[in-house]
N, C-alpha and C positions, 0 to 999 in steps of 0.2 A: 520506688515506690512507681505507680501505675500512673504516669503523667498522661500519657493520652486519656484515658478512661477521668482524670481529672477536667481536662478541656474539655471533654464529650459532656461533661455534666455541666458545666461552666455554660457552654454554647445551647445546652438544651435550655438552661435557666432562663438566660436572656431573653431566647426566643418564646418562653412561653411569658413572659414579663410583655412581647410586644401584642400578645392576644388580650392581656389585662390591660393596656390601655386602650381598649376599644370600650370600654365601661365610661371612664371619662369622655373620650371622644364623639359617643352616641351623644352623652347629656349636652356637651358643647352644640353639636348638631340640632337637640331638640330646643334648646335656647338661644340657636343662632349666633352662636361665639365663636366668630369667623377664625378668631386669629387662635383661638385654643385648637380648633380643629387641626389645625395646620401644624400646630406645634406637639400635640399628641400623636396623630397619624404619619408624620415627619417622623418622630421618633421611634415611632411601633416599626415604620419602613427599614430604620436605621439597626433598631436591632433585630428584625427577622434577617437582615443581609451578616452582621457581625457574627450574631451569633451561629449562622450556617457556615460562614469561612471557619470561624473558632473550634466548632467541634469535629467539622471534617464528615470522615465515615466512620461508621460506629466501630471502635476495636474491638479485634478478635478476644482479648483479656480483658471481661469487664468484672473481673475481683477486685475488689477493692477492702480496705482495713482501716484501723483506729487513723493513721496518719493521712491516707488518700483522704478519710470522710472528714479529718479538722480542717486540713487544707483547703477540701472542696468547701466547707462553709464560709471561711475565711475570706476566701475570692469568691464566691457568689453574691455575698453580701457586700463587697466593697462592689463589686459591678452591678449587683442591684441598685444599691444605691444611685448610683454613679447616673445610669440611663435613669432612674424614675425621676431622677434632679432635672433633669433636661427639659422636659416640657415645663417644666413649675417657671424654669428660668425663663424659656421663650415664647413664654404666656404675655412676659415684662409687668409683671403684678412681684419679681424679687428682684431687687437692686443687682444682683452679683450673684456668679454662682455657688460660691461658699453658701450665702443664706440659702437657696433653694435646695442644696445637699443638706445643710441642717435639718432644715423643714422635713425633707423624706425620710431620713434618716429617723429623726425622732417618729416619723407615723411607719415606718414598717418595725420599729424596735418596740412601738407603741409606749413610748416615754411621754408623749402627749404634751411637751414642749415647743413652744412656737416663736419663731422672730419677729411676728408681727404684729401690733398695738391692734389693726384694725381688720377683724376678718369678712366683714360683711361687705366689704369693697371688692372682694375675691369674686370672678367667676364659677357658676356654678358647678362649671367642669372641673374646675381646682378646688373646690371644696369638695366634689364628689372623689377624687382622686386622693385628697389627704385623707379622708375616714376611708376608703375602700383600702389604702395601706394599711391602715389599723387592721383591717379585717383579715388582710393577706399575713402578715405579718404576726396576727396574735395567735395561729397556731404552729406558723414556723413554714416559710417560703419551700424550702426543701421538702416537708410534708408534706405541704399542697402540690409539689412538682412530683412525689412518689405516689399522690392518690392518681395523680392524671396520666404519669407516662413511665411504659416499660421500663424500669433500670437496671440493676446488679444482679437480681435475684437474691438471694437470702444474704448477701454482705451489704444491701442496701441498709439494713438495722446500724450499720453501722454511721449511715448519713444520719439516720434518724438520733441514734445517739448523740453524737455531734450539735447537731440542730437544737435539743433540747439545752434547756437551761437549769435543769430537776438533778437530782442524783442520780435517777438509773430511768430506763425506758424500757420496755420488754415489749412482745409481741401480744395481741390479743389474741388473734389466731395466726396457723402457719406462715402465711403470706404476707411479708413486709407491705406490698401493698393493697393487700385487702386488710391490715390493720389502720396505714393511713386513710382510706375510702369510709372507712368505721367510724376515726378519729373524725373526718369533714364532714359526714354527715349527720354525726349528733350536734357538729357546730353549726351546720347548717339550718337545721331544724332549730336552733335553740333562736337563731340569727331571725327566721322568720316568724317564730312566736313572738317573738320583741315586738317585731315590726306591726304585726297584727295589733297588738294592747295597743304599741304607740297610736297606731290610728285609730282604733277604738277610743283613744281618750281625747282624742280630739286634733291629733298632731297634723301636719300637712304631710302629704304625699313624700318631698323632697326632705325635709326634715328627717321624717321615720326612716328614709334609708340612709340615712347620714349618722344619726343618732344608732341607729341598729349597729352599723359598721366600728362606729368608733365603744362604742362597750363591748360587743362583741370582744375587740384587741383586749379592753379595758384600757385604752390610751386617754381617750374624754375630748378628741378633735371634735370641736362644735361648728356651729356655722352661725353663730351669734355671738355678738361680743360678751354677751352677760351668759356664757353658755348655758344651763339649764334654767337662770333666773328667770327667764320671761313665760316660761312653759306655765300649764295651770298643776294646780297637784296633783292628779292622777299619773302625770308625765312624771313628776319629779320624783313618785313614788316610784315607777315601773322602771325607771334609769337603776337608781341602787339595787333593788333587789334582781335583774338581770346581770348586773356586773360581778353580785355576789356568786350569783349560778354559772358564770363565765369563769367564774375563779375557780371554781370545783375541779379537781383530776377528774379527766374524762373518763379513766377508766372503772371512776365510781357508777357513772352513765351506764357504761358497757357494764357492768355487773348488775345492775338494775333491768335492764334491760332482759340481758340470759337470766334473770327471777333469781339471781344468788343474792337474794338481801340481805342475809347473813355477811355474809365477804363483805357486802358493798358499805356496809355501815363498822365493818372490822377497820376502812382504813383510817388513818390520822387525820385525812382531810377531813372525812367525814365528822368526826369526832370534833375537831376543832370547830368547822362550820356550825355544827349543831352549837356547841357553847354560844358562839358569838350571835346566833339570833336568837 
């Protein structure tokens, strides 16, 4: 087993998570949440240093197979969750580390369960991090990393297959990194579309961003105790429509984009969703 490559992948992911903390940190700065600024930036610094020490130099042998793929995914998810829980705990709004860990695991896995009885007391930066964790976890954190970082060439497919919950994963184009970029481009476009529709329907800027992130991951973290119950009818229609759109296999969107319409509608996902609709 290529242990050095596993360490390199894990270290790279931890450093990437440090960059993700900048979004809630900026939110905390925008709303003057001093404690949360320290929590997110302090954790980001820890991730940068820890990731650098863990990954070391790039290994000469960057080949990975199924065993390395599954081990990397397992370790990365644990490390991602532990680091992601740190700013929640240090914000002071979660009574113990276990609760903070439960909350962020629920976010990254897009489960949507929460230990909180009142989410409206949370700072906006914490609400943003909860929702953003849905968005990152919705496509898969290692797929996100493959889209941004040069990894192990063709053998990166083993990472994508280990990350995916489905029965099989294939490349849309010859390069794995290009496949990941295509998937995230589609994901990003759908997220922006939902955000625009929510804004047009009268949703506030902050709520629109959070609801778009939560819907994209199909997890459902909200910013109100009533979830979507206090929003108007237009918003309550937009949310389930985009939940369905995000639930479709993204290969279908790629086939439609490449004008391979017949092949797109031969997919089982397309037929099932058409029957449901």
